[in-house]
C-alpha positions, 0 to 999 in steps of 0.5 A, spaced: 754 423 126 757 416 124 759 411 130 766 411 127 766 419 127 764 419 134 769 414 136 775 417 133 773 424 135 772 421 142 779 418 142 782 424 140 778 428 146 781 423 151 788 424 148 788 431 148 785 431 155 790 427 158 795 431 155 792 438 158 792 434 165 799 433 164 801 439 162 797 442 167 800 438 172 807 440 170 806 448 170 801 447 177 795 449 174 789 446 177 784 450 172 788 446 166 788 440 169 780 440 171 779 442 163 783 436 161 779 432 166 773 435 163 775 434 156 777 426 157 770 425 160 767 428 154 772 423 149 769 417 153 762 419 152 763 420 145 767 413 144 761 410 148 756 413 144 759 410 138 759 403 141 752 404 143 750 406 135 754 400 133 750 395 138 744 398 135 746 397 128 748 390 130 741 389 133 737 392 128 740 387 123 739 381 127 732 383 128 731 384 120 734 378 118 730 374 123 724 377 121 725 376 113 727 368 114 
C-alpha cells in the first residue's frame, strides 16, 4: 500500500472508532466503546505507517541525490 493510502485508511478508521466509542457511550455499551477504541488505535497505527513510509522515501531520495552528485 502507498503511504497516502495508509494515511487515508488510518484517518477513516480513527474517525469511525471515535464515532463507535461515542455511540457506545450513548447506548451504555462497554463492548462497543472498546471496539471503537481498538479501531481508533488501528487507525493511528495506519497513519503512523504512512508517515514512516513518507520519511523513508524522503531519506532514500536524499541518499540517492547525495550519491549521484
